[in-house]
C-alpha positions as CSV (number, residue, x, y, z in Angstrom):
1,M,81.6,51.7,164.8
2,H,85.0,51.1,166.3
3,H,88.2,50.2,164.4
4,T,91.4,48.9,166.0
5,G,94.4,47.9,164.0
6,G,98.1,47.4,163.5
7,P,100.4,46.3,160.7
8,G,98.4,43.7,158.8
9,W,95.6,43.3,161.2
10,R,92.2,45.0,161.9
11,I,89.4,44.5,164.4
12,T,86.0,46.2,163.7
13,M,83.1,46.5,166.2
14,D,79.7,47.6,164.9
15,T,76.1,46.6,164.9
16,S,73.6,45.7,162.2
17,S,70.1,47.1,161.7
18,A,69.2,44.2,159.3
19,L,70.3,41.6,161.9
20,M,68.4,43.4,164.6
21,V,65.2,43.5,162.5
22,A,65.6,39.8,161.8
23,L,66.1,38.9,165.5
24,H,63.1,41.0,166.5
25,L,60.9,39.2,164.0
26,R,62.3,35.8,165.2
27,D,61.3,36.6,168.8
28,M,58.0,38.2,167.8
29,A,57.1,34.9,166.0
30,A,58.3,32.8,168.9
31,L,60.9,31.0,166.8
32,A,63.2,30.3,169.8
33,G,66.3,28.5,168.9
34,A,66.1,29.3,165.2
35,G,69.2,30.0,163.2
36,N,72.9,29.0,163.4
37,P,74.2,30.0,165.9
38,A,71.0,29.9,168.0
39,L,71.3,33.3,169.7
40,C,69.5,34.0,172.9
41,A,66.5,36.4,173.1
42,T,66.8,40.1,172.4
43,E,66.8,42.8,175.1
44,P,64.4,44.5,175.5
45,P,62.2,41.5,174.5
46,A,59.8,41.5,171.6
47,R,56.1,41.3,172.2
48,T,55.1,38.0,170.7
49,A,52.4,37.7,168.0
50,D,51.2,34.2,167.1
51,P,52.1,33.6,163.5
52,H,49.9,30.5,163.0
53,Q,47.0,32.3,161.3
54,L,49.3,34.6,159.3
55,T,51.3,31.6,157.8
56,A,48.6,28.9,157.7
57,G,48.1,29.1,153.9
58,V,51.9,29.0,153.1
59,G,53.3,26.1,155.1
60,G,52.7,27.3,158.7
61,T,55.3,28.0,161.3
62,A,57.5,25.1,160.2
63,S,58.0,26.9,156.8
64,L,58.4,30.2,158.6
65,R,61.2,28.8,160.7
66,R,63.0,27.3,157.7
67,E,62.6,30.5,155.7
68,W,63.8,32.7,158.5
69,E,66.8,30.5,159.0
70,Q,67.7,30.8,155.3
71,W,67.4,34.5,155.5
72,W,69.5,34.7,158.7
73,E,72.3,32.7,157.1
74,L,72.2,35.0,154.0
75,L,72.3,38.1,156.3
76,L,75.4,36.8,158.1
77,R,77.1,35.9,154.8
78,S,76.4,39.3,153.2
79,H,77.1,41.5,156.3
80,P,77.5,44.5,156.2
81,A,75.2,44.5,153.2
82,S,71.6,43.5,153.9
83,H,70.5,41.4,150.9
84,P,67.8,40.7,150.0
85,E,66.6,44.2,150.2
86,L,63.8,45.0,152.7
87,L,61.4,47.0,150.5
88,P,57.9,47.4,152.0
89,P,55.1,47.0,151.6
90,E,55.2,43.9,149.3
91,F,58.8,42.7,150.1
92,Q,59.1,41.3,146.5
93,A,62.6,40.0,147.2
94,F,61.0,37.5,149.6
95,S,58.4,36.1,147.1
96,G,60.2,32.7,147.3
97,S,59.7,32.7,151.1
98,P,56.0,33.3,151.4
99,A,55.7,32.7,155.1
100,L,58.5,35.1,155.9
101,Q,57.1,37.6,153.4
102,R,53.8,37.6,155.3
103,L,55.6,38.1,158.6
104,L,57.5,41.0,157.1
105,Q,54.3,42.5,155.6
106,A,52.6,42.3,159.0
107,H,55.3,43.3,161.4
108,F,58.2,45.0,159.6
109,G,57.2,48.5,160.9
110,T,57.3,47.4,164.5
111,A,60.6,45.5,164.0
112,L,62.1,48.5,162.3
113,S,61.1,50.9,165.0
114,W,62.6,48.6,167.6
115,A,65.8,48.3,165.7
116,R,66.1,52.1,165.2
117,E,65.7,52.6,169.0
118,R,68.4,50.0,169.7
119,H,70.7,51.6,167.1
120,S,70.3,55.0,168.8
121,E,71.2,53.3,172.1
122,Y,74.2,51.6,170.5
123,A,75.5,55.0,169.2
124,L,75.4,56.4,172.7
125,L,77.0,53.3,174.1
126,T,79.9,53.4,171.7
127,A,80.5,57.2,172.2
128,D,80.7,56.5,176.0
129,R,83.2,53.6,175.4
130,E,85.4,55.8,173.2
131,A,85.4,58.6,175.9
132,M,86.3,56.0,178.6
133,G,88.9,54.1,176.6
134,K,87.1,50.8,177.1
135,T,87.8,49.6,173.5
136,G,91.6,49.6,174.3
137,I,91.3,46.0,175.5
138,L,91.1,44.9,171.8
139,A,94.6,46.2,171.0
140,Q,95.8,44.9,174.4
141,L,94.7,41.4,173.6
142,V,96.7,41.4,170.4
143,Q,99.7,42.9,172.0
144,D,99.6,40.4,174.8
145,R,99.5,37.5,172.3
146,E,102.4,39.0,170.2
147,M,104.5,39.2,173.3
148,E,103.6,35.6,174.3
149,L,104.6,34.4,170.8
150,G,107.6,36.6,170.4
151,R,106.5,37.8,166.9
152,N,104.1,40.3,165.2
153,A,100.6,39.3,164.6
154,R,99.8,37.5,161.3
155,D,97.6,39.4,158.8
156,F,94.0,39.0,160.0
157,T,90.6,40.8,160.2
158,L,88.1,40.2,163.0
159,T,84.6,41.6,162.6
160,I,82.6,41.8,165.9
161,I,78.8,42.3,165.3
162,E,77.2,43.6,168.5
163,L,73.5,43.0,169.0
164,P,71.0,43.8,171.8
165,L,70.9,40.3,173.3
166,A,69.8,39.3,176.8
167,E,72.8,37.2,177.7
168,P,76.2,38.8,178.0
169,R,78.1,36.4,175.7
170,A,79.5,35.9,172.2
171,W,79.3,33.3,169.5
172,F,82.3,32.7,167.2
173,L,81.6,32.3,163.5
174,E,84.6,30.8,161.7
175,P,86.8,32.1,160.3
176,D,86.8,35.7,161.4
177,R,83.5,36.9,162.9
178,L,82.0,37.2,166.4
179,L,78.3,37.8,167.2
180,M,78.2,39.5,170.6
181,S,75.9,41.0,173.1
182,S,76.3,44.7,173.0
183,Q,76.6,44.7,176.8
184,L,79.5,42.2,177.0
185,L,82.3,44.8,176.7
186,E,81.0,46.5,179.9
187,D,82.2,43.4,181.8
188,Q,85.8,43.3,180.6
189,L,86.7,40.0,182.4
190,N,83.8,38.3,180.7
191,F,84.6,40.0,177.4
192,R,88.1,38.7,177.6
193,S,86.9,35.1,178.3
194,Y,85.1,35.1,174.9
195,V,87.3,37.2,172.7
196,Q,90.8,36.3,173.9
197,P,90.7,32.7,172.5
198,V,89.6,34.0,169.1
199,V,92.4,36.6,169.1
200,E,94.9,33.9,170.0
201,L,93.7,31.8,167.2
202,L,94.0,34.6,164.6
203,V,97.2,36.2,165.8
């Protein structure tokens, strides 16, 4: 996790194990394009497992997609909490989403292991960034905008949620969140192209 701030403003960069688990399950079930925003595939990619037989008795893949999208929306709203709770083996909190519940019962262990590996990689990545001073660009973007406007930044918070995504890009969620590939900061020019417009809007 990284925090940058000044008088009245704060930018936080972190990842989310719950969102990583959800994305891995999405890709495993081949639910490409599901969710809002429709994020690209994860990196490394998930090994797909056809969910048709698993969900046949509870609405099939159409129900699975709908239930996954509802869960994804809830995860984004509740971040950094991860409600409903992921409690194996029954996942009782998902009893109202039977297709998703079956997917969790069948593949949660694999998704959790994948997410833990990515979380460990993210910890190493963030430590390297801190040592190299790469996160300084966040404060610089705010300071540049303050100089341009001739005033201090308004009070704001910006939460950047980094995820292991194949495309180096970001998705803005109004009013104050960004979903971002964890590799985007490594290309500071590309990072600036996505984050600067959001900072300008908030400052």
